[in-house]
TORTOR-381494 format. One record per residue: residue in three letters; y, x, z of N, C-alpha, C, O in turn. Coordinates in Angstrom, 1 decimal. Each point is the difference from the previous one (the first is absolute). Layout:
<sepas>
    aa       ny       nx       nz      cay      cax      caz       cy       cx       cz       oy       ox       oz
   ALA        Y        X        Z        Y        X        Z        Y        X        Z        Y        X        Z
...
</sepas>
This chain:
<sepas>
    aa       ny       nx       nz      cay      cax      caz       cy       cx       cz       oy       ox       oz
   MET     -5.7      6.6    -10.4      1.5      0.2      1.0      0.3      1.8      0.3     -0.8      0.9     -0.2
   THR      1.8     -1.0      0.7     -0.7      1.7      0.6      0.6      0.2      0.9      1.0     -0.8      0.2
   ALA     -1.4      2.1      1.1     -0.1     -0.3      1.8      1.9      1.0      0.2      0.4      0.5      1.0
   SER      0.6     -0.6     -2.3      0.5      1.1      1.1      0.4      0.0      1.0      0.7      1.0      0.2
   ILE     -0.7     -2.4      1.1      0.5      0.3      1.2     -1.0      0.9      0.1      0.5      1.1      0.1
   THR     -2.1     -1.3      0.0     -0.5      1.2      0.6      0.2      1.5     -0.8      0.5      1.0      0.5
   LEU     -0.7     -1.2     -1.1      0.2      0.7     -1.1      1.2      1.7      1.3      0.0      1.2      0.4
   PHE      0.7     -2.3     -0.3      1.1      0.2      0.1      0.2      1.5      1.7      0.4      1.2      0.2
   TYR     -0.8     -2.5      0.4     -1.4      0.5      1.3     -0.6      1.2      0.6      0.2      0.7      1.0
   ALA     -1.4     -0.8     -2.6     -0.6      1.5      0.0      0.5      0.8     -0.5     -0.4      1.1      0.5
   ALA      1.4     -1.0     -1.4      0.7      1.4     -0.6      0.6      0.3      1.4      0.0      1.2      0.2
   LEU      0.6     -2.0      0.9      0.6      1.1      1.0     -0.8      0.5      1.2      0.3      0.7      1.0
   CYS     -1.5     -1.2     -1.4     -1.5     -0.1      1.1     -1.0      1.4     -0.8     -0.9      0.8      0.3
   GLY      1.8     -1.0     -1.4     -1.2      1.1     -0.8      1.2      1.9      0.6     -0.4      1.1      0.2
   LEU      1.8     -1.6     -0.1      1.0      1.4     -0.2     -0.4     -0.1      1.7     -1.1      0.5      0.0
   ILE      1.3     -0.9      1.3      0.3     -0.4      1.1     -1.9      1.5      0.8     -0.1      0.9      0.9
   LEU     -1.0     -1.7     -2.4     -1.4      1.1      0.4      0.3      0.9     -0.5     -0.5      1.0      0.5
   ILE      1.3     -0.7     -1.8     -0.5      1.6     -0.9      1.6      0.2      1.3      0.6      0.5     -0.9
   ILE      0.3     -0.5      2.0      0.9      0.7      0.7     -1.4      0.2      1.9      0.1      0.7      1.0
   LEU     -0.7     -1.6     -1.3     -1.1     -0.2      1.4     -1.1      1.4     -0.4     -0.8      0.5      0.7
   SER      1.2     -0.3     -2.3     -1.7      0.7     -0.5      0.5      1.6      0.4     -0.6      0.8      0.7
   VAL      2.2     -0.8     -1.6      0.7      1.7     -0.7     -0.2      0.1      2.4     -0.4      0.9      0.7
   LYS      1.0     -2.2     -0.6     -0.2      1.3      1.9     -1.1      0.3      0.5      0.4      0.5      1.1
   VAL     -1.7     -0.5     -1.2     -1.2     -0.3      0.1     -0.4      1.5     -0.8     -0.8      0.7      0.6
   VAL      1.3     -0.3     -1.7     -0.4      1.3     -0.6      1.1      1.0      0.7     -0.1      1.1      0.4
   ALA      1.1     -1.8     -0.5      0.7      1.0      1.1      0.2      0.9      0.5      0.5      1.2     -0.1
   LEU     -1.4     -2.4      0.9     -0.7      0.8      1.6     -1.0      1.0      0.1     -0.2      1.1      0.6
   ARG     -0.8     -2.2     -2.0     -1.1      1.4     -0.5      1.0      1.0      0.5      0.2      0.4      1.1
   ARG      0.3      0.0     -2.7     -0.2      1.1     -0.3      0.5      0.8      1.3     -0.5      1.0      0.4
   ARG      2.4     -2.4      0.3      0.4      1.0      1.2     -1.6      0.6      1.5      0.4      0.3      1.1
   HIS     -2.0     -0.2     -1.3     -0.2      0.0      1.1     -1.8      0.5     -1.3     -1.2     -0.1      0.3
   GLN      1.8      0.5     -1.4     -0.8      0.0     -1.1     -1.5     -0.2      0.7     -1.0      0.6      0.5
   VAL      1.6     -2.3     -0.6     -1.9     -1.0      0.1     -0.4     -0.4     -1.0      0.4     -1.1     -0.4
   GLY     -1.6      2.1     -0.5     -0.4     -1.1     -0.9     -0.3     -1.5     -0.1      0.3     -0.9     -0.7
   ILE     -1.0      1.1      1.7     -1.0     -1.9      0.1      0.5     -0.4      2.3      0.4      0.7      0.8
   GLY     -0.5     -1.5     -0.8     -0.3     -0.5      0.8      1.5      0.1      1.0      0.8     -0.9     -0.2
   ASP     -0.4      2.0      1.2      1.0     -0.3      0.7      0.4      0.5      0.6      0.8     -0.3      0.9
   GLY     -1.4      1.6     -1.2     -0.5      1.3      0.7      0.3     -0.1      1.9      0.3      1.2      0.2
   GLU     -0.3     -1.8      0.7      0.0     -0.5      1.3      1.4      0.3      0.0      0.5      0.9      0.7
   GLN      0.5     -1.8     -1.8      1.4      0.5      0.4      0.7     -1.3     -0.1      0.1     -0.7     -1.0
   ALA      0.6      0.4      2.8      0.4     -1.2     -0.3      1.0     -1.0     -0.7     -0.1     -1.2      0.0
   ASP      1.3      2.2     -0.7      0.6     -0.6     -0.8     -0.9     -0.1     -2.0      0.2     -0.9     -0.8
   LEU     -0.8      1.7      0.8     -1.4     -0.9     -1.3     -0.7     -0.8      0.4     -0.2     -0.8     -0.9
   GLU     -0.6      0.5      2.7      0.1     -1.1     -0.8      0.2     -1.6      0.5     -0.8     -0.9     -0.2
   ARG      2.4      1.0      0.9      0.5     -1.1      0.1      1.0     -0.6     -1.9      0.6     -1.0     -0.3
   ALA     -0.9      2.0     -0.4      0.5      0.0     -1.2     -1.3     -1.0     -0.8      0.0     -1.1     -0.3
   ILE     -1.0      2.3      0.1     -1.2     -0.8      0.0     -0.4     -2.0     -0.3     -0.1     -0.8     -0.9
   ARG      0.1      0.8      2.5     -0.2     -1.1      0.9      1.3     -0.6     -0.5     -0.2     -1.2      0.2
   VAL      1.3      1.4     -0.9      1.2     -0.7      0.0     -0.5     -0.6     -2.0      0.0     -1.1     -0.5
   GLN     -0.4      2.6     -0.2     -0.6     -0.7     -1.5     -1.1     -1.0     -0.2     -0.3     -0.6     -1.0
   GLY     -0.6      0.4      2.6     -0.7     -0.1     -0.2      0.2     -1.3      0.1     -0.5     -0.8     -0.8
   ASN      1.4      0.4      1.8      0.3     -1.5      0.4     -0.2     -0.9     -1.2     -0.9     -0.7     -0.4
   PHE      2.7      1.5     -0.2      0.1     -0.7     -1.2     -1.1     -0.6     -1.0     -0.4     -1.1     -0.1
   VAL      0.2      2.2     -0.3     -1.0      0.0     -0.5     -1.5     -1.4      0.1     -0.7     -0.5     -0.9
   GLU      0.5      0.2      2.3     -0.7     -0.9      1.1      0.6     -1.6     -0.6     -0.6     -0.9     -0.5
   TYR      2.2      1.0      0.8      0.5     -1.2     -0.2      0.5     -0.8     -0.5      0.2     -1.2      0.2
   VAL      0.4      2.1     -1.3      1.2     -0.1     -1.2     -1.8     -1.0     -1.7      0.4     -0.7     -0.9
   PRO     -1.3      0.9      1.0     -0.2     -0.7     -1.2     -0.6     -1.2     -0.1     -0.6     -0.4     -1.0
   ILE      0.7      0.0      1.9     -0.5     -1.6      0.8      1.4     -0.6     -0.3      0.1     -1.1     -0.5
   GLY      1.0      1.9      0.9      1.3     -0.3      0.5      1.0     -0.1     -0.9      1.1     -0.5      0.2
   LEU     -1.6      0.9     -1.5      0.2     -0.2     -1.6     -1.0     -0.5     -0.9      0.2     -0.5     -1.1
   LEU     -1.4      0.6      1.7     -1.0     -1.5     -1.2      0.1     -1.2      1.4     -0.4     -1.1     -0.4
   LEU      0.9      1.1      1.5      0.6     -1.9      0.0      0.7      0.1     -1.0     -0.3     -0.3     -1.1
   LEU      1.6      1.0      1.5      1.6     -0.9     -1.0     -0.6      0.4     -1.2      0.2     -1.1     -0.6
   LEU     -0.7      1.6     -0.1     -0.6      0.1     -1.3     -0.2     -1.6     -0.2      0.9     -0.9     -0.2
   LEU     -2.4      0.8      0.4     -0.9     -1.6      0.2      1.7     -0.9      0.3      0.7     -0.2     -0.9
   LEU     -0.5     -0.1      2.1      1.3     -0.7      0.3      1.1     -0.4     -1.3      0.6     -1.1     -0.1
   GLU     -0.5      2.4     -0.9      1.4      0.2     -0.2     -0.9     -0.9     -2.1      0.6     -0.6     -0.8
   LEU     -1.5      0.9      0.9     -1.0     -0.3     -1.4     -0.5     -1.8      0.2     -0.8     -0.6     -0.7
   GLY      1.6     -0.1      2.4     -0.9     -0.9     -0.8      1.1     -1.3      0.3     -0.1     -1.2      0.1
   ALA      1.4      2.2     -0.1      0.8     -0.9     -0.5      0.6     -1.3      0.6      0.3     -1.0     -0.6
   VAL     -0.3      1.4      2.2      0.4     -1.3      0.7      0.2      0.1      0.5     -0.1     -0.8      0.9
   LEU      1.1      2.6     -0.5      0.7     -0.6      1.1      1.3      0.8     -0.7      0.3      0.3     -1.1
   PRO      0.3     -0.4      2.2      1.8      0.6     -0.6     -0.4      0.7     -0.3     -1.2      0.2     -0.1
   GLY      2.6      1.0     -0.2     -0.3      1.3     -0.6      0.9      0.7      1.5     -0.2      1.2      0.3
   TRP      0.8     -1.7      0.2      0.9      0.4      1.6     -1.2      0.9      1.0     -0.1      1.1      0.5
   LEU     -0.8     -2.4     -0.6     -1.5     -0.2      1.3     -0.2      1.0     -0.4      0.4      0.8      0.8
   LEU     -1.1      0.1     -2.1     -0.8      1.1     -0.5      0.8      1.3     -0.1     -0.5      1.1     -0.3
   HIS      1.8     -1.3      0.4      0.7      1.3      0.6      0.2     -0.4      1.1      0.9      0.6      0.6
   VAL     -1.2     -1.3      0.0      0.3      0.1      1.3     -1.2      0.9      0.1      0.2      1.2      0.1
   LEU     -1.2     -1.5      0.0     -1.2      0.9      0.8     -0.4      1.0     -0.6     -0.9      0.7      0.5
   GLY      1.4     -0.6     -1.6     -0.5      1.5     -0.5      2.0      1.0      0.6      0.0      1.2      0.1
   ALA      1.1     -2.1      0.1     -0.2      1.3      0.6      0.0      0.2      1.6      0.3      1.1      0.5
   SER     -0.7     -2.2      0.1     -0.5      0.5      1.4     -0.9      0.7     -0.2     -0.1      0.9      0.8
   LEU     -0.8     -0.9     -1.6     -0.7      0.9     -0.6      0.0      1.4     -0.4     -1.0      0.6     -0.1
   VAL      2.2      0.0     -0.1      0.6      1.1     -0.6      1.1      0.8      1.0      0.5      1.1     -0.1
   LEU     -0.2     -2.2      1.4      0.7      0.3      1.2     -1.0      0.3      0.8      0.0      1.2      0.4
   ALA     -1.1     -2.3      0.3     -0.7      0.3      0.6     -0.5      1.6     -0.5      0.8      0.8      0.5
   ARG     -1.6     -0.5     -1.2      0.0      1.0     -0.7      0.2      1.3      0.8     -0.5      0.8      0.7
   MET      1.9     -1.1     -1.6      1.4      1.5      0.5      0.2     -0.2      1.7      0.5      0.9      0.5
   LEU     -0.7     -1.8      0.0     -0.5     -0.2      1.5     -0.5      0.8      0.9      0.3      0.5      1.1
   HIS     -1.1     -0.6     -1.8     -1.7      0.1      0.8     -0.5      1.4     -0.4     -0.9      0.6      0.6
   GLY      1.8      0.1     -2.1     -0.5      1.4     -0.2      0.9      0.9     -0.5     -0.4      1.1     -0.5
   PHE      1.8     -1.6      0.8      1.8      1.1      0.1     -0.2      0.0      1.2     -0.5      0.9      0.6
   TRP      0.8     -1.8      0.1      1.1     -0.6      1.8     -0.8     -0.3      0.8      0.3     -0.4      1.1
   GLY     -1.9      0.7     -1.5     -1.5     -0.6      1.8     -0.9      1.6     -0.5      0.6      1.1      0.0
   LEU     -2.0     -1.5     -0.4     -0.3      1.4     -0.2      0.2      1.0     -0.4     -0.9      0.9      0.1
   ASN      2.4     -0.6     -0.7     -0.6      1.8     -0.7      1.2      0.3      0.4      0.8      0.5     -0.6
   ARG     -0.7     -0.9      2.1      1.3      0.7      0.4     -1.1     -0.1      1.7      0.7      0.7      0.8
   THR     -1.4     -1.1     -0.3     -1.0     -0.1      1.3     -1.2     -0.4     -0.5     -0.2     -0.6     -1.1
   GLU     -0.5      1.0      2.1     -1.8     -0.7     -0.4      0.3     -0.9      1.0     -0.6     -1.1     -0.1
   GLY      1.7      1.3      1.3     -0.4     -1.5      0.6      0.6     -1.1      0.4     -0.8     -0.8     -0.5
   VAL      1.7     -0.1      1.2      0.5     -1.1     -0.3      1.0     -0.2      0.0      0.5     -0.4      1.1
   SER      0.2      0.5     -2.5      1.2     -0.6     -0.3      0.7     -1.2     -0.6     -0.8     -0.9     -0.4
   ARG      2.2      0.7      0.0      0.8     -1.2      0.3     -0.9      0.1     -2.1      0.3     -1.0     -0.6
   GLY     -0.8      1.6      0.2      0.5      0.4     -1.3     -1.2     -0.9     -0.2      0.0     -1.0     -0.7
   ARG     -1.1      1.5      1.5     -1.2     -0.3     -0.8     -0.8     -1.3      0.3     -1.0     -0.5     -0.5
   PHE      1.8      0.3      1.6     -0.2     -1.3      0.7      0.3     -1.0     -0.6     -0.8     -1.0     -0.1
   LEU      2.2      1.0     -0.4      0.7     -1.4     -1.4     -0.7      0.7     -1.2      0.0     -0.7     -1.1
   GLY     -0.7      2.0      1.1     -0.2     -0.9     -1.3     -1.9     -0.1     -0.1     -0.5     -0.7     -0.8
   THR      0.1      1.1      1.3     -1.2     -0.9      0.4     -0.4     -1.4      0.1     -0.9     -0.6     -0.6
   LEU      2.0      0.3      1.6      0.3     -1.4      0.1      0.2     -1.0     -0.9     -0.6     -1.1     -0.2
   LEU      2.2      2.0     -0.9      0.5     -0.7     -1.1     -1.8      0.4     -1.2     -0.7     -1.0      0.2
   THR      0.0      1.9     -1.0     -1.2     -0.4     -0.5     -1.1     -0.8      0.5     -0.8     -0.5     -0.8
   TRP      0.8      0.4      1.6     -0.8     -1.2      1.1      0.0     -1.0     -1.2     -0.6     -0.3     -1.0
   SER      2.2     -0.1      1.9      0.5     -1.5     -0.5      0.5     -0.1     -1.7      0.2     -1.1     -0.6
   THR     -0.1      1.7      0.3     -0.3      0.0     -1.4     -1.2     -0.6     -0.4      0.0     -1.2     -0.5
   LEU     -1.2      2.1      0.7     -1.0     -0.1     -0.3     -0.4     -2.2      0.8     -0.2     -1.1     -0.5
   ILE      0.4      1.7      1.9     -0.6     -1.0     -0.1      0.8     -2.0     -0.8     -0.5     -1.0     -0.5
   VAL      2.6      2.1      1.1      0.2     -1.7     -1.5     -1.2     -0.2     -1.8     -0.3     -1.0     -0.5
   ALA      0.0      2.2      0.1      0.6     -0.2     -1.3     -2.0     -0.4      0.2     -0.2     -1.2     -0.4
   SER     -0.8      1.5      0.8     -1.6     -0.7      0.6      0.1     -1.1     -0.1     -0.6     -0.7     -0.8
   LEU      1.6      0.2      1.8     -0.1     -1.4      0.3      0.7     -0.6     -1.0     -0.2     -1.2     -0.1
   ILE      1.4      1.8     -1.1      1.0     -1.4     -0.5     -1.6      0.4     -1.3     -0.4     -0.9     -0.7
   GLY      0.1      1.8      0.6     -2.2      0.1     -1.1     -0.5     -1.0      0.9      0.6     -1.1      0.0
   LEU     -1.1      1.2      0.4     -0.7     -0.6      0.5      0.5     -2.3     -0.4     -0.4     -1.0     -0.6
   TRP      1.6      1.6      1.6      0.3     -1.7     -0.5     -0.2     -0.3     -1.2     -0.6     -0.9     -0.4
   LEU      1.3      1.9     -0.7      0.0     -0.4     -1.3     -1.5     -0.1     -0.6     -0.3     -0.8     -0.9
   ALA     -0.6      1.7      1.5     -1.2      0.0     -1.6     -0.7     -1.2      1.1     -0.6     -0.9     -0.6
   LEU      0.6      0.7      2.0     -0.6     -1.5      0.5      0.4     -1.6     -0.2     -0.5     -1.0      0.6
   GLY      1.8      1.1     -1.6      1.0     -0.6     -0.5     -0.7     -0.9     -1.3     -0.2     -1.2     -0.4
   HIS     -0.1      2.6     -0.1     -0.2      0.0     -1.7     -1.3     -0.8      0.3      0.0     -1.2     -0.3
   TRP     -1.3      1.9      0.9     -0.8      0.0     -0.2     -0.7     -1.7      1.0     -1.1     -0.1      0.4
   LEU      1.9     -0.6     -0.3      0.1     -0.5      1.3      1.1     -1.3     -1.5     -0.1     -1.2      0.3
   PHE      0.7      1.4     -1.1      0.5     -0.7     -1.1     -1.4     -0.3     -0.8     -0.8     -0.9     -0.1
   LEU      1.0      2.3     -0.6     -1.1      0.0     -1.2     -1.2     -1.1      0.6     -0.5     -1.0     -0.5
   SER      0.4      1.7      1.7     -1.8     -0.9      0.5      0.8     -1.3     -0.7      0.2     -0.3     -1.2
   GLY      0.2     -0.3      2.1      0.7     -1.6      0.3     -0.1     -0.6     -1.5     -1.0     -0.7     -0.1
   SER      1.5      0.7     -0.5      0.1     -0.3     -1.4     -1.4     -0.8     -1.0      0.1     -0.3     -1.2
</sepas>
Protein backbone atom coordinates (compact mmCIF):
# COMPACT_ATOMS: atom_id res chain seq x y z
CA MET A 1 0.00 0.00 0.00
CA THR A 2 1.24 3.48 -0.84
CA ALA A 3 0.63 6.59 1.19
CA SER A 4 0.37 8.99 -1.73
CA ILE A 5 -2.04 11.36 0.02
CA THR A 6 0.27 11.81 3.01
CA LEU A 7 3.26 12.03 0.67
CA PHE A 8 1.59 14.90 -1.19
CA TYR A 9 0.96 16.92 1.98
CA ALA A 10 4.37 16.05 3.46
CA ALA A 11 5.97 17.34 0.25
CA LEU A 12 4.02 20.59 0.48
CA CYS A 13 5.03 20.94 4.12
CA GLY A 14 8.65 20.27 3.16
CA LEU A 15 8.54 23.16 0.69
CA ILE A 16 6.93 25.45 3.25
CA LEU A 17 9.65 24.57 5.76
CA ILE A 18 12.33 25.45 3.20
CA ILE A 19 10.69 28.85 2.61
CA LEU A 20 10.56 29.51 6.35
CA SER A 21 14.18 28.36 6.75
CA VAL A 22 15.42 30.57 3.90
CA LYS A 23 13.85 33.56 5.65
CA VAL A 24 15.69 32.70 8.88
CA VAL A 25 19.00 32.35 7.03
CA ALA A 26 18.48 35.64 5.16
CA LEU A 27 17.77 37.48 8.41
CA ARG A 28 20.79 35.87 10.08
CA ARG A 29 22.96 37.17 7.24
CA ARG A 30 21.38 40.62 7.28
CA HIS A 31 21.90 40.98 11.04
CA GLN A 32 25.19 39.01 11.07
CA VAL A 33 23.89 36.59 13.70
CA GLY A 34 25.36 33.09 13.69
CA ILE A 35 23.32 31.55 16.48
CA GLY A 36 20.34 32.71 18.48
CA ASP A 37 18.42 35.82 17.49
CA GLY A 38 20.96 38.54 18.33
CA GLU A 39 18.13 40.42 20.02
CA GLN A 40 16.71 41.20 16.58
CA ALA A 41 12.90 41.14 16.78
CA ASP A 42 12.37 40.16 13.14
CA LEU A 43 14.87 37.29 13.41
CA GLU A 44 13.37 36.10 16.69
CA ARG A 45 9.92 36.06 15.07
CA ALA A 46 11.17 34.18 11.99
CA ILE A 47 12.87 31.59 14.22
CA ARG A 48 9.63 31.09 16.15
CA VAL A 49 7.59 30.76 12.96
CA GLN A 50 9.97 28.05 11.77
CA GLY A 51 10.04 26.41 15.20
CA ASN A 52 6.28 26.46 15.57
CA PHE A 53 5.98 24.81 12.16
CA VAL A 54 8.30 21.96 13.13
CA GLU A 55 6.52 21.54 16.47
CA TYR A 56 3.08 20.92 14.96
CA VAL A 57 3.54 19.52 11.46
CA PRO A 58 5.22 16.17 12.31
CA ILE A 59 2.39 14.94 14.53
CA GLY A 60 -0.15 16.13 11.97
CA LEU A 61 1.58 14.21 9.19
CA LEU A 62 2.05 11.15 11.39
CA LEU A 63 -1.66 11.08 12.20
CA LEU A 64 -2.50 11.53 8.52
CA LEU A 65 -0.14 8.71 7.54
CA LEU A 66 -1.53 6.29 10.09
CA LEU A 67 -5.09 7.12 9.11
CA GLU A 68 -4.21 6.61 5.44
CA LEU A 69 -2.47 3.30 6.10
CA GLY A 70 -5.52 2.11 8.03
CA ALA A 71 -7.30 2.17 4.64
CA VAL A 72 -10.77 2.61 6.10
CA LEU A 73 -11.25 6.35 5.55
CA PRO A 74 -12.35 7.85 2.25
CA GLY A 75 -9.65 9.70 0.35
CA TRP A 76 -11.58 12.97 0.45
CA LEU A 77 -11.46 12.98 4.26
CA LEU A 78 -7.70 12.45 4.24
CA HIS A 79 -7.37 15.31 1.74
CA VAL A 80 -9.48 17.55 3.97
CA LEU A 81 -7.20 16.80 6.92
CA GLY A 82 -4.01 17.27 4.88
CA ALA A 83 -5.19 20.46 3.19
CA SER A 84 -6.37 21.82 6.53
CA LEU A 85 -2.95 21.24 8.05
CA VAL A 86 -1.17 22.96 5.16
CA LEU A 87 -3.61 25.88 5.09
CA ALA A 88 -3.40 26.27 8.86
CA ARG A 89 0.37 26.41 8.86
CA MET A 90 0.38 28.89 5.98
CA LEU A 91 -2.15 31.12 7.75
CA HIS A 92 -0.13 30.97 10.94
CA GLY A 93 3.32 31.35 9.42
CA PHE A 94 2.91 33.55 6.36
CA TRP A 95 -0.09 35.72 7.20
CA GLY A 96 0.06 35.63 10.97
CA LEU A 97 3.14 35.42 13.13
CA ASN A 98 5.47 36.24 10.24
CA ARG A 99 3.92 39.71 9.93
CA THR A 100 3.49 40.64 13.58
CA GLU A 101 4.38 39.19 16.95
CA GLY A 102 1.04 40.33 18.34
CA VAL A 103 -2.48 39.13 17.79
CA SER A 104 -3.47 38.77 14.15
CA ARG A 105 -6.25 37.12 12.21
CA GLY A 106 -3.81 34.81 10.40
CA ARG A 107 -2.19 33.68 13.62
CA PHE A 108 -5.53 33.08 15.32
CA LEU A 109 -7.07 31.24 12.37
CA GLY A 110 -3.89 29.25 11.76
CA THR A 111 -3.75 28.12 15.37
CA LEU A 112 -7.46 27.33 15.46
CA LEU A 113 -7.30 25.32 12.24
CA THR A 114 -4.11 23.51 13.29
CA TRP A 115 -5.60 22.48 16.62
CA SER A 116 -8.91 21.54 15.01
CA THR A 117 -7.15 19.36 12.45
CA LEU A 118 -5.10 17.63 15.13
CA ILE A 119 -8.15 17.11 17.33
CA VAL A 120 -10.24 15.64 14.50
CA ALA A 121 -7.42 13.38 13.29
CA SER A 122 -6.68 12.28 16.86
CA LEU A 123 -10.31 11.52 17.64
CA ILE A 124 -10.69 9.53 14.41
CA GLY A 125 -7.51 7.65 15.28
CA LEU A 126 -8.76 6.88 18.78
CA TRP A 127 -12.12 5.73 17.40
CA LEU A 128 -10.48 3.43 14.86
CA ALA A 129 -7.94 2.03 17.34
CA LEU A 130 -10.53 1.38 20.02
CA GLY A 131 -12.88 -0.19 17.48
CA HIS A 132 -10.09 -2.45 16.28
CA TRP A 133 -9.20 -3.52 19.80
CA LEU A 134 -12.83 -4.14 20.74
CA PHE A 135 -13.37 -6.11 17.53
CA LEU A 136 -10.27 -8.23 18.15
CA SER A 137 -11.12 -8.86 21.79
CA GLY A 138 -14.67 -9.85 20.90
CA SER A 139 -13.56 -12.60 18.52
